N, C-alpha and C positions, 0 to 999 in steps of 0.2 A: 504493500500500500504506500502511495506517495505521501510525503509529509506536507502538511498545510500550515502556512504561516501568514498571519495578518500583520502588516506593518502600518503603524499609525503615526500621522503627523498632527499633533495637537495645536490648538490656538493658544495665544495669538502669535502671528508671525507674518513674514513677508507675503504679499498678495499679488505682486506684479507677475511672478512666474510660479509654476508648480514646483513642488519640492524635488529637486534634482536627485538628491541622495536616494530617495525611495525608488526612482526610476532605474537607477544603476543597480540597486540591490535586487529589484524585481527581475530585471533582465539576466543578471548573473545567476541567480538561484533557479530561474526557470530553465536555464541552459543545463542545470544539474538535475533536472526532473523534479524540482520542488514546485508545489502549487502555491502561488503568492497572491494574496489579496491586499489591496491598498485602501486605506481609509484616510482621505485627506480632509480631516475635520476642520482644519484651519479655514479653508475657503468656504466650507459649508456653513460654519457658524458665523463667519463674517457676513455672509449673505443673509442668513436667517435673523441675525440680531440687528441688522440694518444700521450698523455703526458707520460713521464717516471714516474715510481712509485715515485722516489725521489722528482721530481718536484711537483707531485700531493699532496704529504704528507708534504712537507716543508711549514712552516708558512711564509706567504707572504701577507701582507694586500692589496697591490695593486692588486695582482692576485685575491684575494678573492672578492674584491670590483668590479672588472671589469669582473668577470667570467660570470655573467648573460648576460650582454650586448654583450660580445664577442661570447658567445654561441648562443645567439638569432640571431646575424648577420650571423653566419655560418650555422645555422640550423633552419631558420625561418619556413620552412615547417613542421618540427617536432613539433615546438612549436604550430603552428596553429592546428595540429592534436590533440595535448594534450588539447588545449583550447576547441576543439570540444568535446572531451571525457568528459571533466568536466561539460559540459552542463547538463548531466543527473544527476549530483550529487545534493544532498540536503545540504551536508556539505563538506568542504575541510580542511584537517588537515595537518600541517607541523611539523616535528620533528626538533627542533632548537638546533644547537650546536654553539660553538663559531665561527667555521670556515665557516659554511654554512649560517650564519645569513644574510649576504648581498644578497646572491642569493635568499634565501627564502623570504625575505621582498620585494625584487624587483619583484619576481614572483607573490607574493600575491597582490601587488599593481596593476599589470597588469590584474590579474584575476578580481579584484574589478572594474576596468574600463570596462571590457567586461561584467561582471555579477555583477552589483551593489548590488543585493539582496542576493548573496551567502554569507553564514555564514562561515567565515574562523577561524580555531582554531589553536593556536600554543601551542605545548607542548615541552618537551625535557629539558635538563639541563640548557640551556641558558636562559630560561624563568625566572628561579630563579634569575640569575644575572641581568637581565633587570628589574625585580621587585625591586631589591635592589637599583637600580639607578632611580626608578620612571619613567621607560620608556615603560610602558605597555599602548599602545594606545587603546582608547575606541572603535575604529572601529572593533576590533577583539576580539575573546574569548581566554583567556589564562588559561593554566593548569599548576600549579606548583606541582611537585611530579609525582608519577606514574599515568598513564592515563586511565586505564581500566574503573574504576567506574565513574570518572568525564565525560569521553567521552560518556558513555552510558546515563548519566543524561542529558547531552546536547542534545543528539539525541532524548531523551524522552520529551524534551520541557523545561528543566530548563533554565531560562533566565539570570543567573548571568554572569557577565563579567569576573570574575576571580574565579578559583577553587583552593583551597589550600589543599594539602596533604590529599586526601581522599583515604586511602590505604586499600588494601585487607587484611583481617585478616588471612585467611587460604589459603595459596598458592596452596594446593592440590585440591582446588575446581576449579582451572583453567583447561580448556580443553587443550589437548596437542597442542603445536604449530605446524604449518606446514609452508612450504615455497612455496606453490603452485603458488603464484603470484610473486615470486621473482626468477630471473634467476640464480639458483645455479651454473650452469656450467660456469658462467662468473667470479666466485670467485675462491678461492684457493683449494676448496675441503674440507675445515674444516667447520663443522656446529657449530654455537655458541649456548650455552644453559646457563640457570641459575639454580642453586640449592637453591639460597637464594636471598633476596633483602635487601639492606641496609648494614650497618656495625655497630656492637655494640661498636666499639672502636672510640676514638676521637682524632686521630692524627691531630695536629694543622695545618699542611700544606695542609690537604686534604679536598676538598669540598664535598666529599661523605657524611660527617657528617651532611651536610645541605640539601642534596637532598632527604633524607628519614627521617621519624620520628621514625620508629620502624624497628628493624631487624626481619626478618621472614625467615623461612627455610622450603623447601619441605621435605617430608619424604624420606628416602633412597629408599623406594619401588617406590615412584612416579618417582624419577629421573631415576632409573633403567628402569622402564617401558617406560618412555619417550624416553630414548636412544634406547631401543630395538625397539620401534615403528619407530623411525627415521631411524635406520639402515635398517629395512625391507622396509620402504617406499621409501627411496632415494638411497639405496644401497651404502651408505657411512659410514665409520666407524671411521673417525677422528673428534674429538670434542674439542671445547675450552670452558671451564667454564669461564663465564664473571663475576663471583662473585667477591666481594672485597676480600674474603678469603674463602678457601675451608675447613679449619680446625677449624672453630669456636667451633665445638663439635667433639672431637676425636672419641667418640662412634659412632656418625653419619657417620663419614668418614670410620671407620672400617666396619660398617654394609653395606655401599654402595659398598665398594671395595669387600667385601666378596660375595655380591650378583652377582657382575660381574664375579668373579672367579668361584663361585659355578655353575653358569649357562653357563660357557664357552662362554661368550659374547666377541667376538674378536674385541676389540676397542682400539684406541689410544687416549689419552686425555692429556690436559695440563690445568693448573689452577694457580691462585695466592694463595700463602700460607703465613701464618703469623708465624714469629719466636716465639716459645713458649717453655716452659720447659716441658709441658704436651705432649710429643711426643717421641715415641720410635723407635729404629732401626727396630723392628718387624713391626711396622705400616708402616714405610718407605718402607720396603720390600714388604708389601702387596700392597701399592700404585703401585709399579713397576709391580708386578704380575698382577694387574688389568688393566694395559695398560698405566699408567702414563709415559709419555716420557719427560716432561719438567715442571718445576715449576718456577714461577716468584715470587721473594721475595723482599719486600720493606725493605732493610737494612737501607738505607738513610744516615747513618753516622757511622763512626768508633770511634766516641767520645761519651763517656758515658754522658758527660754534655749535648751535643746537643740532644742525644736520649731522655734524660729526659725533655728537653725543648720542644721537639716535641711531647711528651706524647706517645712515642712508646710502653711503657709497657715492655721493655726488655733492657738488657745491653749487652755489647760486649761479655762477658763471655757466656751468654745464646745463643747469635748468633753463636759463634764458636762451641759450643756443638751441636746446631741444625744442622749446616752445616756438621759437622763430621758424624752425624747420616745419613743424606742424602747421603753423599759420601760413607759411608760404605755399604749402600744399593744399590749403583750403580745408584742412581737417578741423572739425569742431572738437574741443576738448574741455574738460572741467578739472579743477584741482581741489584737493582736500587739504585742510590745515588743522594742526593740533596746537592748542595753546596750553601753556602751563606745564610743559615737559620739565622734569627735574633739571635744575640749574639754569632755567630760563630767567634771565634778569630783564629789567625794564628796557634796557637798550637792545636786547635780543628781540623782544616783542616789537619794539618800534622799527627795527630793521625789517621785520616781516611786513609791517604796515607799508614801509617805504618801498619794499620790493614789489608789492602788489600795485601800489600807486604808479611806480615808474613803468610797469609792464602791463597796465590795464588795457592798453590798446591791442595787445596780442594774446591776452588771456580771455577767452570768450565768457567764462563763467566760473564762479566759486561753487563747487559741488557740495562741500561739507566743511563745517567748522565745529570742532568739539574740544572741550577740555581733555587733557590727558587722563586716561582711566588705567589704573594699575590693577588689571584683572587678576594677576597672580601674586599680588603683594610683594613685588620684587625690589621696590625702590624705597629707600629710607628718607632721602632729602626731597620730599614732596612739597609742592607749593601750596600755600593756603588756598582752599577752594573759593573763598570770598574774593581774594585777589584775582584769581583766574576768571571768575565771573565778571569782575569789573573790567578786565581786559577784553573779555568777549563782548560786553556791552559797548565798550569804546570802539571795538572793531566793527560792530554792526552800524554804529553811527557813521564811521568812516566810509563803509560801503554805500550807505544811503547818500552821503554827501557827494561822493565821487561817482554816483550812479553806476556802480558796478553790479552786474547781475549775480544773483546767488539763488540757491534752492532753499526756500524757507523751511521746508519739512526736515532738512538735514542740518539744521543749526541747533547745536546743543541737544542732539537727539540720542546720544549714547550715555547720558547721565540721568539717574533717577532724581 
């Protein structure tokens, strides 16, 4: 008899695109003859509860802690039908994030009351942080790192309580993802994909360096074939690369874009890109020709001192040169900024202001501004939050005065 697993993505969470991790797990496990059912409760309850997008995405601990109970009271019949569906499962998996933690744990607790013998598995980035705080309960199974291989081992009978970083070596061995169990029409129309996993760089503010052990990348041919497959299967041509960076290897990027252009694949795509010297105007033009319509760039600071402390691997001169190349190619891009990183003094903050002011004609938009968040409690010399908030308020007045475009939803959106 084939094993059956339900994988659940709980609310609240990102609603622009479907949960990509669930699609990868489903495709991988189905290639191993496992029956996989997906419950994307995040988008379902967003629609049912009729929240505004801003309310759903804003950090609010009270909202997150009470969401399960409030949802259960309003839609008890729906929950009862879900519990009934879960009866057929051998395993139940949850993808944990910081925001859906309370909903997921509450839901799992109720499932255990109804089905005491069901094995419940938790994966996702929040498991790493729970492990750091010694909060992994023995009642459940926990996966730290990517989930394909560990999840299959669990279903094959492996009885460990915690699985640590069992990563795929060759990403091209993965079957193509599909979204058959996910209601794509409830989302924005953009399909999320990955061309790589992990990040080879070690920016000190970023938790990505802890979520993977090794950086791995699909071949350009695999990614092209995957996109071509998804276009034909779902009749959609808008894609978002969820990689930490699309330009780890400039030859890879050139080859991928050339495949798209050569085969007249009519797509639109956006990605995160790293500031680097190894980038030409010609490559920027090729990106645009292949359908790139937006790039997200982690500038983070306009101070060379802070960029060095952050371990960003570039300075402001390199950043300006990089922006000019994108601008010359007619590529739209957005930059993110972090205020209040440890050791940031007033003059460093003002250097960031001045950097943006001097280059506002070539920087199309500020994508995100947030105070530094020490997720893993690694830094001792933190800056007073009130001071950081004052700097943020000052920065916003500066943007308004200079008439610089920014995304309002992503200002101070990472701090409770």
